[in-house]
PLY file of the C-alpha trace (Angstrom):
ply
format ascii 1.0
element vertex 494
property float x
property float y
property float z
element edge 493
property int vertex1
property int vertex2
end_header
30.39 2.36 15.59
30.33 4.20 12.24
27.11 5.01 10.42
27.41 2.09 7.99
27.76 -0.46 10.78
24.85 1.12 12.65
22.73 0.95 9.53
23.60 -2.70 8.94
22.82 -3.54 12.58
19.44 -1.84 12.36
18.71 -3.59 9.03
19.29 -6.95 10.70
16.88 -6.43 13.62
13.53 -7.25 11.89
14.88 -10.44 10.29
16.52 -11.59 13.53
13.26 -11.11 15.47
11.30 -13.10 12.89
13.74 -16.01 12.72
14.08 -16.20 16.51
10.29 -16.43 16.75
10.01 -19.15 14.11
12.89 -21.19 15.55
11.51 -20.90 19.09
8.08 -22.02 17.86
9.58 -25.20 16.40
12.06 -25.89 19.22
9.44 -25.10 21.86
6.96 -27.48 20.21
9.50 -30.29 20.54
11.10 -29.60 23.94
8.50 -27.51 25.80
5.15 -28.35 24.16
2.94 -27.35 27.12
4.50 -23.89 27.36
4.25 -23.55 23.59
0.57 -24.56 23.65
-0.11 -21.86 26.25
1.70 -19.36 24.05
-0.23 -20.40 20.92
-3.60 -20.07 22.68
-2.70 -16.63 24.05
-1.35 -15.59 20.66
-4.55 -16.71 18.90
-6.67 -14.98 21.54
-4.72 -11.76 20.97
-5.30 -12.02 17.22
-8.97 -12.77 17.73
-9.29 -9.49 19.65
-7.30 -7.77 16.93
-9.53 -9.17 14.18
-12.60 -7.84 16.03
-10.86 -4.48 16.28
-10.07 -4.54 12.54
-13.60 -5.54 11.59
-14.97 -2.58 13.58
-12.68 -0.23 11.66
-13.59 -1.92 8.39
-17.25 -1.20 9.12
-16.41 2.42 9.94
-14.54 2.84 6.64
-17.33 1.11 4.74
-19.94 3.43 6.23
-17.85 6.52 5.44
-17.28 5.27 1.88
-21.01 4.76 1.31
-21.88 8.16 2.80
-19.17 10.14 1.02
-19.92 8.52 -2.33
-23.39 10.11 -2.26
-22.09 13.68 -1.91
-21.56 16.05 -4.83
-18.09 17.25 -3.90
-17.87 19.82 -6.68
-20.89 21.58 -5.20
-19.29 21.35 -1.76
-16.31 23.30 -3.07
-18.52 26.35 -3.56
-19.26 26.29 0.18
-15.60 26.94 1.03
-15.74 30.63 1.98
-12.17 31.88 2.22
-10.60 29.98 -0.73
-11.48 29.64 -4.39
-10.76 26.13 -5.66
-10.31 27.51 -9.19
-7.03 29.10 -8.05
-5.48 25.67 -7.49
-3.78 23.31 -9.94
-3.42 19.54 -9.79
-0.01 18.14 -10.68
-0.44 14.44 -11.51
2.52 12.07 -11.88
2.10 8.92 -13.98
5.38 6.96 -14.03
5.55 4.10 -16.51
7.97 1.40 -17.59
7.08 -1.19 -20.20
3.31 -1.01 -19.82
1.30 -1.39 -23.04
-0.52 1.55 -24.60
-3.92 0.17 -23.57
-3.07 0.42 -19.85
-1.82 4.02 -20.18
-4.77 4.99 -22.36
-7.28 3.62 -19.84
-5.77 5.81 -17.10
-5.94 8.94 -19.25
-9.48 8.04 -20.27
-10.52 8.00 -16.60
-8.83 11.38 -16.01
-10.81 13.21 -18.69
-14.10 11.84 -17.31
-13.75 13.31 -13.83
-16.26 15.74 -12.39
-13.72 18.56 -12.34
-12.04 21.14 -14.60
-9.33 19.15 -16.37
-7.84 22.42 -17.62
-6.48 22.73 -14.07
-4.48 19.51 -14.52
-0.76 19.37 -15.22
-0.07 15.76 -16.20
3.45 14.35 -16.04
3.86 11.15 -18.04
7.22 9.89 -16.82
9.04 7.25 -18.88
12.41 5.54 -18.61
15.36 5.65 -20.99
15.57 1.86 -20.70
12.14 1.69 -22.37
12.62 4.74 -24.57
11.51 3.35 -27.93
8.27 1.88 -26.56
7.63 4.93 -24.36
8.05 7.45 -27.18
5.50 5.59 -29.29
3.02 5.51 -26.43
3.60 9.10 -25.29
3.20 10.35 -28.86
-0.22 8.69 -29.13
-1.24 9.95 -25.70
-0.12 13.49 -26.49
-2.04 13.52 -29.77
-5.20 12.18 -28.14
-5.23 14.00 -24.80
-2.89 17.01 -24.71
-5.64 19.54 -25.43
-7.77 18.17 -22.58
-5.39 19.41 -19.88
-3.62 22.62 -18.95
-0.24 21.01 -19.63
1.01 17.55 -20.53
4.68 17.13 -19.66
6.61 14.15 -21.08
9.82 13.21 -19.25
12.39 10.45 -19.86
14.43 9.44 -16.84
18.08 8.75 -17.83
19.64 5.40 -16.98
22.42 4.85 -14.44
22.34 8.21 -12.68
24.60 8.17 -9.59
23.01 7.46 -6.22
19.84 5.96 -7.65
18.00 2.66 -7.44
16.16 2.07 -10.75
12.42 2.21 -10.13
9.42 4.39 -9.51
11.15 6.50 -6.84
14.06 7.60 -9.01
11.72 8.14 -11.97
9.30 10.38 -10.04
12.21 12.19 -8.38
13.55 13.14 -11.80
10.07 13.98 -13.09
9.45 16.05 -9.96
12.42 18.30 -10.66
11.34 18.68 -14.28
7.82 19.64 -13.20
9.28 22.18 -10.78
11.04 23.84 -13.72
7.73 23.96 -15.61
5.81 25.40 -12.65
8.51 28.06 -12.16
8.25 28.90 -15.85
4.46 29.19 -15.55
4.89 31.31 -12.40
2.38 29.25 -10.42
2.86 29.57 -6.62
3.87 26.24 -5.07
1.18 26.74 -2.43
-1.44 26.59 -5.19
-0.39 23.18 -6.50
-1.77 19.87 -5.21
0.27 16.81 -6.18
-1.03 13.31 -6.89
1.36 10.42 -7.52
-0.39 7.51 -9.22
0.63 4.09 -10.47
0.21 4.01 -14.25
-2.83 1.70 -14.02
-4.65 3.96 -11.55
-8.16 4.88 -12.63
-9.70 7.66 -10.55
-13.36 7.78 -9.62
-15.24 10.77 -11.10
-15.36 12.80 -7.86
-11.76 12.11 -6.82
-10.29 15.55 -7.53
-13.31 17.45 -6.24
-13.10 15.39 -3.03
-9.33 15.86 -2.76
-9.56 19.61 -3.36
-12.29 19.99 -0.74
-10.26 18.04 1.82
-7.17 20.09 0.99
-8.87 23.49 1.18
-10.72 22.74 4.40
-7.71 21.19 6.15
-6.32 23.49 8.89
-2.73 22.75 7.81
-2.83 21.23 4.31
0.93 21.43 3.82
1.35 19.24 6.89
-0.71 16.37 5.52
-0.77 13.75 2.80
-4.11 12.53 1.48
-4.71 8.80 1.05
-7.66 7.40 -0.94
-9.14 3.93 -0.83
-7.25 1.52 -3.08
-9.39 -0.97 -4.98
-7.47 -3.62 -6.94
-10.25 -4.56 -9.30
-9.77 -2.99 -12.75
-9.46 -6.51 -14.16
-10.97 -8.46 -11.26
-13.50 -10.34 -13.41
-10.75 -11.68 -15.68
-8.38 -12.57 -12.82
-7.83 -16.04 -11.40
-9.14 -17.05 -8.00
-5.79 -16.63 -6.18
-5.07 -13.10 -7.38
-8.68 -12.09 -6.63
-8.43 -13.20 -3.01
-5.04 -11.52 -2.50
-6.18 -8.31 -4.22
-9.37 -8.11 -2.14
-7.44 -8.88 1.06
-5.14 -5.95 0.31
-8.11 -3.67 -0.39
-9.80 -4.47 2.91
-6.62 -4.29 4.98
-6.08 -0.77 3.61
-9.72 0.08 4.37
-9.16 -0.75 8.05
-6.10 1.52 8.09
-8.13 4.45 6.73
-10.28 4.39 9.87
-7.13 4.33 12.01
-5.64 7.62 10.86
-3.02 7.51 13.62
-1.53 4.43 11.87
-2.14 5.58 8.32
0.77 5.83 5.89
0.81 6.84 2.26
0.59 3.82 -0.02
0.71 3.51 -3.80
-1.47 6.35 -5.15
-1.52 9.39 -2.83
-1.71 13.19 -2.84
0.02 16.06 -1.02
1.18 19.67 -1.18
3.69 20.52 -3.89
5.32 23.06 -1.57
6.01 20.29 0.96
7.18 17.91 -1.75
9.78 20.46 -2.85
10.91 21.09 0.74
11.67 17.40 1.36
13.45 16.98 -1.97
10.77 14.93 -3.78
10.44 11.16 -3.51
13.58 9.39 -2.40
15.48 8.04 -5.40
17.61 5.32 -3.79
14.91 3.08 -2.29
12.18 0.69 -3.45
9.21 1.82 -1.32
9.13 5.54 -2.09
5.33 5.74 -1.82
5.35 5.20 1.97
8.82 6.72 2.58
7.58 10.12 1.42
5.35 10.25 4.50
8.31 9.59 6.80
10.37 12.24 5.00
7.62 14.77 5.71
7.10 13.55 9.29
10.77 14.12 10.08
10.95 17.41 8.18
8.12 18.87 10.28
9.39 17.27 13.53
6.33 15.09 13.89
3.78 17.71 12.86
2.61 15.74 9.86
-0.17 13.20 9.29
-2.16 11.39 6.62
-5.75 12.47 5.99
-7.99 9.55 4.94
-10.08 9.99 1.79
-13.07 7.69 1.59
-13.12 7.71 -2.18
-11.48 5.03 -4.31
-8.88 4.82 -6.97
-8.81 1.47 -8.76
-5.84 -0.48 -10.05
-5.09 -3.79 -11.73
-4.56 -7.14 -10.10
-1.37 -8.92 -11.21
-3.27 -11.30 -13.49
-1.44 -11.76 -16.81
-3.63 -14.34 -18.58
-1.62 -17.31 -17.30
-2.23 -18.75 -13.83
1.34 -19.62 -12.87
2.76 -16.37 -14.26
0.19 -14.49 -12.20
1.02 -16.47 -9.05
4.72 -15.72 -9.51
4.00 -12.03 -10.10
1.70 -11.92 -7.06
4.50 -13.21 -4.85
6.95 -10.66 -6.26
4.48 -7.82 -5.76
3.88 -8.77 -2.12
7.62 -9.13 -1.53
8.18 -5.64 -2.96
5.52 -4.23 -0.66
7.08 -6.15 2.26
10.36 -4.44 1.44
8.83 -1.51 3.34
10.80 -3.06 6.20
13.59 -0.76 4.93
11.78 2.02 6.83
12.88 0.48 10.17
16.62 1.27 9.80
15.70 4.64 8.21
13.72 5.62 11.30
16.36 4.34 13.71
19.06 6.33 11.91
17.04 9.55 11.66
14.72 9.89 14.65
17.52 10.98 16.99
18.42 13.77 14.57
15.09 15.45 15.35
15.12 16.38 19.05
12.06 18.65 18.64
9.90 15.70 17.68
8.06 14.39 20.78
9.47 11.11 22.07
5.98 9.64 22.31
5.41 10.22 18.60
8.84 8.79 17.72
8.13 5.65 19.73
4.63 5.32 18.31
5.64 5.40 14.65
8.69 3.22 15.18
6.70 0.64 17.16
3.91 0.62 14.55
6.42 -0.07 11.80
8.33 -2.77 13.67
5.21 -4.51 14.99
3.60 -4.30 11.55
6.41 -6.02 9.64
6.91 -8.56 12.44
3.22 -9.55 12.49
3.10 -9.64 8.70
5.84 -12.28 8.66
4.88 -14.36 11.70
1.15 -14.18 12.47
-0.28 -16.21 9.52
2.31 -18.96 9.99
1.71 -19.24 13.74
-2.08 -19.12 13.45
-2.55 -21.50 10.53
0.47 -23.87 10.69
2.86 -23.65 13.64
-0.04 -23.41 16.10
-0.80 -27.08 15.45
2.81 -28.26 15.67
3.13 -28.83 19.46
-0.04 -30.94 19.38
1.43 -33.14 16.65
4.95 -33.69 17.98
4.30 -33.88 21.75
4.78 -37.28 23.40
1.88 -39.26 24.84
2.36 -37.97 28.40
1.83 -34.38 27.19
-0.99 -35.31 24.79
-2.81 -36.89 27.75
-2.96 -33.64 29.71
-6.20 -31.69 29.98
-4.65 -28.68 28.23
-3.39 -30.67 25.24
-6.72 -32.46 24.84
-8.69 -29.22 25.00
-6.29 -27.07 22.98
-7.74 -28.13 19.56
-11.25 -27.31 20.81
-10.10 -23.90 22.10
-8.26 -23.11 18.88
-11.23 -24.18 16.77
-13.55 -22.02 18.87
-11.28 -19.02 18.38
-11.12 -19.70 14.65
-14.90 -19.92 14.37
-15.33 -16.52 15.98
-12.67 -15.05 13.68
-14.59 -16.56 10.74
-17.29 -13.93 11.27
-14.82 -11.25 10.19
-13.91 -13.27 7.11
-17.59 -13.66 6.15
-18.16 -9.91 6.47
-15.12 -9.25 4.30
-16.38 -11.70 1.69
-19.78 -9.99 1.58
-18.23 -6.52 1.30
-15.96 -7.73 -1.50
-18.99 -8.40 -3.69
-20.39 -4.93 -2.95
-17.44 -3.07 -4.46
-17.09 -5.12 -7.62
-17.17 -3.24 -10.92
-19.95 -4.12 -13.32
-19.89 -7.73 -14.44
-18.96 -8.20 -18.10
-21.73 -9.76 -20.19
-19.39 -12.63 -21.03
-19.30 -13.73 -17.37
-22.00 -16.00 -15.94
-24.09 -15.02 -12.91
-22.42 -17.98 -11.18
-19.36 -15.76 -10.75
-21.13 -13.91 -7.90
-21.37 -16.93 -5.55
-17.83 -17.85 -6.64
-16.67 -14.45 -5.40
-17.95 -15.48 -1.95
-16.79 -19.10 -1.95
-13.25 -18.12 -3.01
-12.56 -16.77 0.50
-12.07 -20.31 1.81
-8.59 -19.93 0.27
-7.81 -16.99 2.55
-5.68 -18.97 5.09
-3.58 -20.38 2.25
-3.06 -17.01 0.57
-2.19 -15.39 3.91
0.68 -17.82 4.39
1.95 -18.07 0.80
1.45 -14.41 -0.16
1.64 -12.92 3.34
4.17 -14.60 5.61
6.48 -16.04 2.95
7.21 -12.82 0.99
7.52 -10.87 4.26
10.05 -13.38 5.64
11.82 -13.31 2.26
12.09 -9.50 2.30
13.22 -9.26 5.93
15.78 -12.03 5.47
17.19 -10.28 2.40
17.51 -7.02 4.33
19.17 -8.88 7.20
21.72 -10.52 4.89
22.33 -7.37 2.84
24.70 -7.13 -0.12
23.68 -9.12 -3.18
20.50 -10.26 -1.42
19.03 -6.75 -1.28
15.85 -6.24 -3.22
15.69 -3.96 -6.24
12.54 -2.44 -7.69
10.38 -4.92 -9.58
7.80 -3.43 -11.92
4.47 -5.24 -11.68
3.53 -6.43 -15.14
0.31 -4.92 -16.48
-2.11 -6.34 -18.98
0 1
1 2
2 3
3 4
4 5
5 6
6 7
7 8
8 9
9 10
10 11
11 12
12 13
13 14
14 15
15 16
16 17
17 18
18 19
19 20
20 21
21 22
22 23
23 24
24 25
25 26
26 27
27 28
28 29
29 30
30 31
31 32
32 33
33 34
34 35
35 36
36 37
37 38
38 39
39 40
40 41
41 42
42 43
43 44
44 45
45 46
46 47
47 48
48 49
49 50
50 51
51 52
52 53
53 54
54 55
55 56
56 57
57 58
58 59
59 60
60 61
61 62
62 63
63 64
64 65
65 66
66 67
67 68
68 69
69 70
70 71
71 72
72 73
73 74
74 75
75 76
76 77
77 78
78 79
79 80
80 81
81 82
82 83
83 84
84 85
85 86
86 87
87 88
88 89
89 90
90 91
91 92
92 93
93 94
94 95
95 96
96 97
97 98
98 99
99 100
100 101
101 102
102 103
103 104
104 105
105 106
106 107
107 108
108 109
109 110
110 111
111 112
112 113
113 114
114 115
115 116
116 117
117 118
118 119
119 120
120 121
121 122
122 123
123 124
124 125
125 126
126 127
127 128
128 129
129 130
130 131
131 132
132 133
133 134
134 135
135 136
136 137
137 138
138 139
139 140
140 141
141 142
142 143
143 144
144 145
145 146
146 147
147 148
148 149
149 150
150 151
151 152
152 153
153 154
154 155
155 156
156 157
157 158
158 159
159 160
160 161
161 162
162 163
163 164
164 165
165 166
166 167
167 168
168 169
169 170
170 171
171 172
172 173
173 174
174 175
175 176
176 177
177 178
178 179
179 180
180 181
181 182
182 183
183 184
184 185
185 186
186 187
187 188
188 189
189 190
190 191
191 192
192 193
193 194
194 195
195 196
196 197
197 198
198 199
199 200
200 201
201 202
202 203
203 204
204 205
205 206
206 207
207 208
208 209
209 210
210 211
211 212
212 213
213 214
214 215
215 216
216 217
217 218
218 219
219 220
220 221
221 222
222 223
223 224
224 225
225 226
226 227
227 228
228 229
229 230
230 231
231 232
232 233
233 234
234 235
235 236
236 237
237 238
238 239
239 240
240 241
241 242
242 243
243 244
244 245
245 246
246 247
247 248
248 249
249 250
250 251
251 252
252 253
253 254
254 255
255 256
256 257
257 258
258 259
259 260
260 261
261 262
262 263
263 264
264 265
265 266
266 267
267 268
268 269
269 270
270 271
271 272
272 273
273 274
274 275
275 276
276 277
277 278
278 279
279 280
280 281
281 282
282 283
283 284
284 285
285 286
286 287
287 288
288 289
289 290
290 291
291 292
292 293
293 294
294 295
295 296
296 297
297 298
298 299
299 300
300 301
301 302
302 303
303 304
304 305
305 306
306 307
307 308
308 309
309 310
310 311
311 312
312 313
313 314
314 315
315 316
316 317
317 318
318 319
319 320
320 321
321 322
322 323
323 324
324 325
325 326
326 327
327 328
328 329
329 330
330 331
331 332
332 333
333 334
334 335
335 336
336 337
337 338
338 339
339 340
340 341
341 342
342 343
343 344
344 345
345 346
346 347
347 348
348 349
349 350
350 351
351 352
352 353
353 354
354 355
355 356
356 357
357 358
358 359
359 360
360 361
361 362
362 363
363 364
364 365
365 366
366 367
367 368
368 369
369 370
370 371
371 372
372 373
373 374
374 375
375 376
376 377
377 378
378 379
379 380
380 381
381 382
382 383
383 384
384 385
385 386
386 387
387 388
388 389
389 390
390 391
391 392
392 393
393 394
394 395
395 396
396 397
397 398
398 399
399 400
400 401
401 402
402 403
403 404
404 405
405 406
406 407
407 408
408 409
409 410
410 411
411 412
412 413
413 414
414 415
415 416
416 417
417 418
418 419
419 420
420 421
421 422
422 423
423 424
424 425
425 426
426 427
427 428
428 429
429 430
430 431
431 432
432 433
433 434
434 435
435 436
436 437
437 438
438 439
439 440
440 441
441 442
442 443
443 444
444 445
445 446
446 447
447 448
448 449
449 450
450 451
451 452
452 453
453 454
454 455
455 456
456 457
457 458
458 459
459 460
460 461
461 462
462 463
463 464
464 465
465 466
466 467
467 468
468 469
469 470
470 471
471 472
472 473
473 474
474 475
475 476
476 477
477 478
478 479
479 480
480 481
481 482
482 483
483 484
484 485
485 486
486 487
487 488
488 489
489 490
490 491
491 492
492 493
């Protein structure tokens, strides 16, 4: 079997597993309802235990966030004995396509307010040729307003239709990465003295972000063998957003918070930081995929034969929800954003094609990362549907002889009991969501605070519509291949 056929076979596996599960759930409900009821109860019990496990890790992350937010990290840098933080530069990538000036300006405004020497920042504002006219107007304003605040402000324009590229953030930052390498060579800055941060264009950093990052980097035993992942809060415009996008945005925030406390499962996502030396060694972000933000971790993991990890940073960066001022436009954009994130399923065939090429990487580590990826995308697509919808199906379609059994009569009670226990986790999440809100605008009533709690009753609906459905969509597209493959969709910003 040639490499292309192997790749296509591996691309089909996640979608096949999902569709077999969904078909069996329906067929089993009709022809083997008792067996299916047993399966549903066991499945829900497993997810109840998992929810408890996730809530514990959410509490751990929350505690670390509250503790670390009280520390003056700039002062902590002076305690580092063998390294001087002033010798290090921060290379910050800000790729943009079509965003309005106000969004870009807000990001730069947050950068100049940090509790750190901004003269150690090299900012790369990376535009696209397809948006050249708009980008040049914006970059000109940004340069005039902010250029003197940083050590260097590099403006790049990524050409259209370069061979071997998929248009999107990955190809843009790959091009900008090579341009920044030329600048750093010209400035004669050692690669080992450069810390990279790749941000979405709407990313606003918290004041201590770079002091925290630099401290973590300098005190790490092997900083070139680690990426650094902050908390991701999707709440720049949370008070203006509609109820659906708020619930989905907060769900994403808290899911990522649980991952931070499980560093063995942690991947880079969206905004992240790492060593420039390592970034150069792996050839920058991959330019022919959609999910370059998490792929960069796998590139590094393979390059170092498994001796690579992600260091959690319990400090936030904040980004926009998808709200665009119109409810249905926002709902459509929310679905597209979740489908793009679900396209991370493309890492499964990448791992299957490349793990065997690294015999020095321990088998246990290979299996662990592959299993985490496969189980993650599978659960993403199937769990909400089975828990909230398909779990009730065998009870509805079974004939009277089955419905009269003790198991069938008690199954709704058992499922409701399991759901009630799981509700505790949802209540905790709802409470925490109000604790991380930015300051309420004066135009918003105090009634918005209880609304921020009550809105979580929509969680089961959003988990199915913006969880299972886009994940099934993405995995089915990868399974079918060809014209069904997903390209990069830029989330609209307002």
